[in-house]
VEXTIMI-676598 format. One record per residue (C-alpha): y, z, x. Coordinates in steps of 0.25 Angstrom, whole numbers, always signed. Last residue first. Example, Ala and Ser with C-alpha at 12.3 -4.5 7.8 and 13.67 -1.06 7.14 Angstrom:
2
+-------+-------+-------+
:     y :     z :     x :
+-------+-------+-------+
:    -4 :   +29 :   +55 :
:   -18 :   +31 :   +49 :
+-------+-------+-------+
// end
This chain:
197
+-------+-------+-------+
:     y :     z :     x :
+-------+-------+-------+
:   +70 :   -86 :   -98 :
:   +69 :   -89 :   -83 :
:   +80 :   -98 :   -82 :
:   +89 :   -87 :   -89 :
:   +86 :   -77 :   -78 :
:   +77 :   -66 :   -84 :
:   +82 :   -52 :   -84 :
:   +75 :   -42 :   -76 :
:   +65 :   -33 :   -82 :
:   +69 :   -18 :   -81 :
:   +59 :   -10 :   -73 :
:   +51 :    +2 :   -77 :
:   +47 :   +11 :   -65 :
:   +34 :   +18 :   -66 :
:   +24 :   +10 :   -58 :
:   +10 :   +17 :   -58 :
:    +2 :   +17 :   -46 :
:   -11 :   +13 :   -44 :
:   -19 :   +21 :   -33 :
:   -17 :   +21 :   -18 :
:   -26 :   +18 :    -8 :
:   -17 :   +12 :    +2 :
:    -3 :   +17 :    +1 :
:    +6 :   +11 :   -11 :
:   +15 :    +0 :    -6 :
:   +13 :    -8 :   -19 :
:   +18 :    +5 :   -27 :
:   +31 :    +5 :   -19 :
:   +33 :    -9 :   -23 :
:   +30 :    -6 :   -38 :
:   +41 :    +5 :   -37 :
:   +51 :    -5 :   -30 :
:   +49 :   -16 :   -40 :
:   +51 :    -6 :   -51 :
:   +63 :    +0 :   -45 :
:   +68 :   -15 :   -44 :
:   +66 :   -18 :   -58 :
:   +72 :    -5 :   -63 :
:   +85 :   -10 :   -54 :
:   +87 :   -22 :   -63 :
:   +88 :   -35 :   -56 :
:   +90 :   -46 :   -66 :
:  +100 :   -37 :   -75 :
:  +105 :   -48 :   -84 :
:  +120 :   -51 :   -84 :
:  +133 :   -42 :   -86 :
:  +140 :   -45 :   -73 :
:  +132 :   -34 :   -66 :
:  +119 :   -40 :   -70 :
:  +124 :   -54 :   -65 :
:  +128 :   -48 :   -51 :
:  +115 :   -41 :   -50 :
:  +108 :   -55 :   -52 :
:  +117 :   -60 :   -41 :
:  +114 :   -49 :   -32 :
:   +99 :   -50 :   -34 :
:   +98 :   -65 :   -32 :
:  +107 :   -65 :   -19 :
:   +95 :   -62 :   -10 :
:   +88 :   -75 :   -14 :
:   +77 :   -75 :    -4 :
:   +72 :   -88 :    +0 :
:   +60 :   -85 :    +9 :
:   +59 :   -90 :   +24 :
:   +62 :  -103 :   +29 :
:   +67 :  -105 :   +44 :
:   +80 :  -112 :   +40 :
:   +85 :  -105 :   +27 :
:   +79 :  -109 :   +14 :
:   +90 :  -113 :    +5 :
:   +92 :  -107 :    -9 :
:   +98 :  -116 :   -19 :
:   +85 :  -115 :   -28 :
:   +86 :  -123 :   -41 :
:   +87 :  -113 :   -52 :
:   +79 :  -101 :   -58 :
:   +65 :  -107 :   -56 :
:   +57 :  -113 :   -67 :
:   +41 :  -114 :   -64 :
:   +36 :  -124 :   -55 :
:   +24 :  -132 :   -59 :
:   +11 :  -130 :   -52 :
:    +9 :  -131 :   -37 :
:   +10 :  -115 :   -35 :
:   +13 :  -111 :   -20 :
:   +11 :   -96 :   -19 :
:    +4 :   -96 :    -7 :
:    +6 :  -109 :    +2 :
:    -6 :  -111 :   +12 :
:   -18 :  -106 :    +3 :
:   -10 :  -108 :   -10 :
:   -10 :  -123 :    -7 :
:   -25 :  -124 :   -10 :
:   -24 :  -115 :   -23 :
:   -13 :  -124 :   -28 :
:   -22 :  -136 :   -25 :
:   -33 :  -130 :   -34 :
:   -23 :  -125 :   -44 :
:   -18 :  -140 :   -46 :
:   -32 :  -145 :   -47 :
:   -35 :  -136 :   -58 :
:   -22 :  -139 :   -65 :
:   -25 :  -154 :   -63 :
:   -38 :  -154 :   -70 :
:   -43 :  -141 :   -75 :
:   -42 :  -127 :   -68 :
:   -33 :  -118 :   -76 :
:   -21 :  -111 :   -75 :
:    -8 :  -118 :   -72 :
:    +0 :  -116 :   -58 :
:   +15 :  -113 :   -60 :
:   +25 :  -113 :   -49 :
:   +36 :  -103 :   -46 :
:   +49 :  -108 :   -40 :
:   +55 :  -103 :   -27 :
:   +71 :  -100 :   -26 :
:   +67 :   -86 :   -23 :
:   +57 :   -88 :   -10 :
:   +54 :   -74 :    -9 :
:   +43 :   -74 :   -19 :
:   +36 :   -85 :   -12 :
:   +27 :   -96 :   -19 :
:   +29 :   -91 :   -33 :
:   +17 :   -95 :   -42 :
:   +14 :   -95 :   -57 :
:    +0 :   -95 :   -62 :
:    -8 :  -101 :   -74 :
:   -11 :   -99 :   -88 :
:   -18 :   -85 :   -87 :
:    -8 :   -80 :   -77 :
:    -7 :   -80 :   -62 :
:    +7 :   -76 :   -55 :
:    +8 :   -79 :   -41 :
:   +19 :   -75 :   -31 :
:   +19 :   -79 :   -17 :
:   +25 :   -71 :    -5 :
:   +14 :   -75 :    +4 :
:   +16 :   -71 :   +19 :
:    +4 :   -72 :   +27 :
:    -3 :   -59 :   +30 :
:    +1 :   -46 :   +37 :
:   +12 :   -42 :   +28 :
:    +4 :   -42 :   +17 :
:    +7 :   -41 :    +1 :
:    -2 :   -43 :   -11 :
:    +3 :   -41 :   -25 :
:    -6 :   -42 :   -37 :
:    -1 :   -43 :   -51 :
:    -7 :   -37 :   -65 :
:    +0 :   -41 :   -78 :
:    -4 :   -30 :   -89 :
:   +10 :   -30 :   -96 :
:   +14 :   -18 :   -89 :
:   +12 :   -23 :   -75 :
:    +0 :   -20 :   -65 :
:    +3 :   -23 :   -51 :
:    -9 :   -24 :   -40 :
:    -4 :   -22 :   -26 :
:   -10 :   -27 :   -13 :
:    -5 :   -23 :    +0 :
:    -7 :   -27 :   +15 :
:    +3 :   -23 :   +26 :
:    +3 :    -8 :   +24 :
:   +14 :    -1 :   +32 :
:   +11 :    +0 :   +46 :
:    +2 :    +9 :   +55 :
:   -11 :    +2 :   +50 :
:    -4 :   -12 :   +56 :
:   -13 :   -24 :   +52 :
:   -20 :   -23 :   +38 :
:   -14 :   -11 :   +32 :
:   -16 :    -7 :   +18 :
:   -10 :    -8 :    +4 :
:   -16 :    -7 :   -10 :
:    -8 :    -6 :   -22 :
:   -10 :    -3 :   -36 :
:    +3 :    -4 :   -45 :
:    +5 :    +0 :   -59 :
:   +15 :    -3 :   -69 :
:   +23 :   -15 :   -65 :
:   +35 :   -18 :   -74 :
:   +35 :   -32 :   -81 :
:   +28 :   -45 :   -79 :
:   +37 :   -56 :   -74 :
:   +48 :   -47 :   -70 :
:   +39 :   -36 :   -63 :
:   +31 :   -49 :   -57 :
:   +44 :   -55 :   -52 :
:   +48 :   -42 :   -46 :
:   +36 :   -39 :   -39 :
:   +35 :   -50 :   -29 :
:   +49 :   -51 :   -24 :
:   +52 :   -37 :   -27 :
:   +42 :   -33 :   -16 :
:   +52 :   -38 :    -5 :
:   +57 :   -26 :    +0 :
:   +44 :   -19 :    -1 :
+-------+-------+-------+
// end
């Protein structure tokens, strides 16, 4: 649950509050431990529906993929803060069709990788990957955002957003066989960074 925000927060920021969560969790390995495989269906206020899948027994896949009528946007790893999203256009004609086929093949060994054009990022990354690899978390980003808000700048980390993400996370961890849960918290949408406007 500690890292739920890295998947849920971008979705809430883009699509607004989650109103209903339907979850299924089960044990695939140790029946005495917490569920190790879970699926969640998130229904947002504006009609968008998202599916989240988590598993502790399978290969690591922290990708985020948004699919729409005109194409899809992918982020290879939500734990890699300086990563850029990529766009894949919809359609299956000519170069677009070939791009989608190649992207489909690449997805098998590198989930979340997109071959389309890169989307804008905040700024060129200055983060250095430590020896041995691993995710590039920007642990100071929240502190920096808090300092900006205290100094009179926009609030990019509202407490109501954190509470909303926590409620959605709890609903996703519902007991097996549980019904759809209604989410009651109303998060404040965080202010966009200048580069994202």
